[in-house]
N, C-alpha and C positions, 0 to 999 in steps of 0.2 A: 215650759213646753214639754219636756219629758215627764211622763206620768208615773213610771215605776222604776225600780232600781236597774233593770236591764236597759231600759231606754236611757237612763242617766249615764250609764257606763258607755253606751254607744255614742251618745252626744259628746261626752268627754273625750272619747277615743278620736272622733272626727276632729274635734277642736284641737287636741294636742298634736295630732299628726300634722295638721296644717301649721299650727303655731311653732312647733319645734323647727320645722324646715325653714319657716320665715325667719326665726331668730338666729339660726345658724348662718343663713345667708346674710342677714343684717349684721351680725357680729363680724363675720369674716370680710365681707365686701364693703361695708359702710364704716364700721368703727375701726377695724384693724387693717384696712387695705394699705394705707401708707406705711405702717410699720412692717408689714409682711413684704411689701415691694422693696423697701429700703434695706431691710436685713438680708434679703436674698439676691438683690440686684437683678431681679427678673420683673418685667413690666406687667405680668398678670398675676392675679391672686392665686388661681389654681396652680399655675406654674411655680409660684413661690411656695405654696403648701407642699407640692410634690417634691420640690428641691430640698426642703427641710425635713422631709420624711413624714409629713402629716401635720395635724393640729396639736399644739401643746396642751396636754391634759394629764392630770395625776402625776406631774413631774416627768413625763416623757411624751414622745410624739406618737399620735395615734391616727389611723385613717379617718377620714371625714365620716364614713358610714358608722364607725364605732362611736364617734362623738354624738351623732344623731341618736343612736340607740341609748346611750347613757343619759342624755338629756331627756329623751322620751320617757325612760323609766322613772326618772325623778319627777318630771312634769305630770305624767299620768297619775302616779301615786299621790302626789300632792293635790292635784285637782279633784280626785275622787274622795280623798280623806278629809281635806280641809277647804279647798277653794270653792267647790260647788255648794256643799252644805252651808258653809259660813256666809257666802255671798247671798244666798237666798234668805237667810235669817237677817242679815244686815238690811237688805232691801225691804224685807217685810216689817222691819222696825219703823221704817219711814213711810212706806206705802202699804195699804191694805190690798193684797192681790185681787180680791173680789171686787173692790170698788175702783181700782185704778185701771186706766186704759192699758192694754197689754204692751203696747210699744213703750210707754213710760216705765212700766214695771220691768220689762226686759232690759231697757237701757240702764236702770238702776242696778240690776243684777250684773250686767257687763261691767259697769263702773266699779262695783264692789269687788268683783272677781279680779279685775286689773289691780285694784288697790291691795289685794291680798297676794296674788300670784307674782306680781312684778318684784316686790321686795324679797319675797321668799325665794323665787328662782334666781334672782340676782345674787342672793347670799350663797346659794348652792354653787352658782357659777364662780363666785369669788373664791370658793374653796377648790373647785375643780381646776380652774385656770391659774391658780396662784403660782407665782414664780418661785417654786421651792428650791431651785438651784441656787438662789441667793440667800437662803436661810429663811426660816419662818419668823414672822413678826405679826402679832395680833393687830397692831395699829395699821400696818400695811394692808392686812386683810380687810379691816373696817373701812379704810380709805378706798380700796378697790371696790368694795361693796357699794359704798356711797356713789362712786363714779359710775358703776354699772347701773344703779337705779336711775341716776340722772340721764344716762344715755338711753336706757330701755323704757322708762315710763312713758315718754311722749310717743315712741313707736308703738308700745303696747296699747296705750289708750286709743290712739287713732286707728291703728290696724284692726283691733278687736271691734271697736264700735262701728266702723264704716265698711270693713271688708270681710274679715274672717267670720265674725258672728252672723252677719246676714247670709253669707255663703253656707255656713254650717246649718243654720236654721232652714234654709231652702233645701239643702241636701237631706236633712233629718225629716222634713215633711215628705220628701219623695220616697224615702225608705219606709216610713211608717204611715203612708197615706191611707192604707186600709184601716189601721187602728184608729187614726185620727177621725176618719169618716164615721167609723162605728161609734166612737165616743160622742160625736156631735148629734147623732140620730138616736 
């Protein structure tokens, strides 16, 4: 859908803004809720996070907004440099963009992007959230990475395919409606 580098960067920006917030929420409220509540003895996730002084990252506790910014920086950089270009190439290997219905081709791009970004961002998250206080062990890192991929992949696949990307595409069309209309005529 994006036709030039500027549009690709805006498309990636909208996608990553939504996705990072969704994953931080998913990680804290769905995956880690029970551990946070049990460790802090407080019945709410946000209360538990405030009680412990933030979210554990880089071996210390950081405010949620800084966690979102760090994850955003990694996700946006990875999406621009690797995820977007490689997913288009992978989808193009299977489908010819000129002969394939746009919905099928866009779905192939989404699936390829999830297949690239989920393991990559899960690996980065395994480093960021590793329990360094107990000493570093490469096998523990790899096990945490595999666990994160298992938790994140279903969420990534279904949220991107059915919610995030349709919303991003609609938003993108609204922002660039004049450019899209000019290209069609």
